[in-house]
N, C-alpha and C positions, 0 to 999 in steps of 0.2 A: 484355291484355299491355302493360306499360309500358316503352318502350324510352327510353331516355336516351342523349343526345349530349352533356349538360352538366350541370353542377350549380351551383348558387347557392353563394356562400361561406357557410360555416357548416353545411353538410349533409354528413352522412356519405355518402361516394361509394365507397368500396371496402373490401373486407375481404379478409385473407390469413391462412393458417394455418402457422404455423411446426413444423419436424419434423425430429428426429434421425434418422428413417428415411422419406424421401422417397417412395420406391417405395411401401412400404406405406401411407401417408396418402394418395397420389394413388390407389392402388387402392381404398382403403376409400371415399373420397368418390366416385368415378366409380360404383362398384357401387351406393352407397346411394342417388344422387340421378340417376345415368343421365347424368352429365356427360361430355363428351368432354375430351380434355385434350391439351396440347402445352407442349413444353418451349420457353422462349424463347432463341432463339440468343445465345450469348455472355452469358446471364443468370444463370451460376451454378447451373443447376438449377431456378431459378423456373419454375414450370409453371402455366399458365392453364387454369382450369376452364370450358369453354363449353356453352351449350345452343343447338343450333340455329344454330351458329356465332357466336353472341354471347357477349361476355365475362361471366361471371357473378361469379367471384372467383379466388384463386388460392393456390398452396402454395410454400412456400420452405423452404430451409435454415435451422437455427438458426444466426445469424451469430456469436453471442457464447455461448461455453460456460457463462457463467453466467447466461444467460437462460433462462426457461422456454419450453416448446412451449405456444403460445398461438394463439388467433384474434385478430386486431389489427383494430381499427375505425381506419380514414382518415377524417379530416373534411377536405373541400374548403375550400381557401382562395386567396385573391387573390395573396397573397406569403408564402412561406414563411419567409423571413427575418424580416419584420414580425411574423408570428406568434410566432416563436422569442423575439422581444423581449418580446412580450406576454405569453408563458407565464412567463419570468423575472419579470417585473414583478408577475405574478398570484401568485408564490409557487410554481411549479412548477419543475421540473427537467429538463435536456435529457440523453436518454440517446444520440440520435444527432443532430448538428446538420443543418441543412439541407444536402441533397446532389442532385446531378442525376442522374436514373436514365436514362442515355441520352437519348433524345429524347422518351421518355414523360412525364417531368414533373419534379417536384423535390418531395423528401419530407423528413420529419424525424420523430424519435419523442422523445416526453417522458413525465415522469410528472406527474401533476397533484398539488395540494398536500395530496391525501388518500393518495396512494401509488398511483393507478391509471395503467398504461401507456395510452397512444394514441399515433396517428400523425397527420399530415397531408399532404394532397396538393395541389400546385400543378400543376394538369393542364397538360401539353405535348400530345403526341400521343394520348393515352391519358386518357379523361375521366373513367374508374371504370367501375362495373358498367354494362353495357350494357341489362341487363334486371333490373328489380326488380318486387316486389310481385306475382309470379305463382308457382304451384309450384316449387319447387327453386330459388329465387332469393332474394336478400337482402330483407328486408322489415323490420327494425328492428334499434336498437342500443341496449342497455341498460346502464346503469352502477349496480353495486351499491356503494354508499357507505358509510363508517363516519360521516360528518357530512353530512348532506343540506343544510344552510344554507351550510355551507362551498363545498361543490361547485358550488352554484347560485351563489355569488359568484364563484367560478374561472371556469366556463365562460361565465357573463356578461360576463367582463373580456376572456376571451381570445377569443371567438367572437361576442359580442354576443348569447348566446342568451337569451331571457327564459324564465320558467317558470310552470308552474301545477301545483299539488298539490290530489290529490282523494282522498277516501277511495275505497279498492276491497275492500269486505268489511272485515276486520279490520286492513288495512294502508292504509297511505297509498302513493300512487303520484305521481310528479311526472312531467310531460311537458316536455321542452324545444322551444323554438318559435324559428322564424325566421320573420318578418315575419308573425305568427300561426298560422303551419302547425307541426304538431308533427313534430319530426323525429328525436327520440330520446327515451329514457325513463329514470328513476333510480327505486331502491328502496334502502331500508336494509339494509344487511347485517343479518341476524338467526337467527332459529331454523331458517330454512329452509336455510341456508347449513351445510355442515360447519365443525366447529370449528376456529378458526384461518385460516378463507378470508380471503383479503386483498381490499382494494378492487379491482374489474376491470371490463372491458367484456365484456359477452355480446353474442353475434351470434345473431340469429334467422333462420332460412330458413323460408319458405312452403313449405307441402307441401298435398297432396290428402288425405291421410289421416294424422294425427297418430299414431293407435294402430298401423297397420302399419308407418309409419316407425321406431317404437320398437322393432317386432319385428324388423323387418329390421336396425336398428343391432345388436342382442343377437345376432343370427344372424352378423352380421359381425364379431363379437369385441369389439365396443363395449358400452357400458353405459348403463342408465337412471339417472340421478341424481335426477330428479324425475318420476313418472308422470304421465300425460295429466291435465289439470286443464282443467276449463270454465272461462272467464271471459267476460264479456259480449263481447269481440272475437273470440273463438274458443276453440279448443283448443289447449292449448301442452303441451309436456314439456321438459325438459333432459336432455341426454344427454352422453356421452363417446364420443370416438372410440377405437380401440384403443390409443393412446398416452396417453389419460387427458385428451385435451384436451375442455373442456366447449364445447358449443353448444347452441341450442334451436331447435325447430321449432313451427311452429304453423299449423292449418288455420283460416283467418279465417272468421268468420261471415257467412253470406249478407248481402248488403247493407254 
């Protein structure tokens, strides 16, 4: 178990899913992953998912009728306002400017210069996910980009990320790094994505059994978007919840 009490700047620290049917979304994920849940007081329906009393991620209502239902990746920052300036200077756009979330922290929502949305989190009382990298917790965040080099430059300017690109079978894969440590990934939009798929961030949850999780997802009304595949680091699959929101799961290889 990896318990987290803080995150370095530039490291993804939180994820949440937006929904137009919050009870259905909460019901699906608690049934799939065995999470507990509670609605944050005065949080407008924002609901925390927990494992053993530790915060894993959350679900909340879609705040803008023009926005899709999605899993959102939040990157930890030391100064939300300074990051907003960096996003603008790097060619990104602001979807929701820096705002305080009670005493929990300060957040903002942006779109990178390729069209992928992401959020930032300046921690207050809430540091982010309290458990990561164990079954039914957050383990990876991955950008699907229409222009790999452009995305490398953008996130390098905004978060100081460095990057390393290697071949993974027939495709290349980029790892974003902070202080030499891989903290997120990137792949090119391609044939594995449905036609018309826009650039986006995908959230991965660790699981004990990928195939069983796929079967349970379908049983609960979700869908398999990409069946289980073995790669050097584990066995993963891309799924969708009953609202059509994509997410991924992976059983990490031993060691």
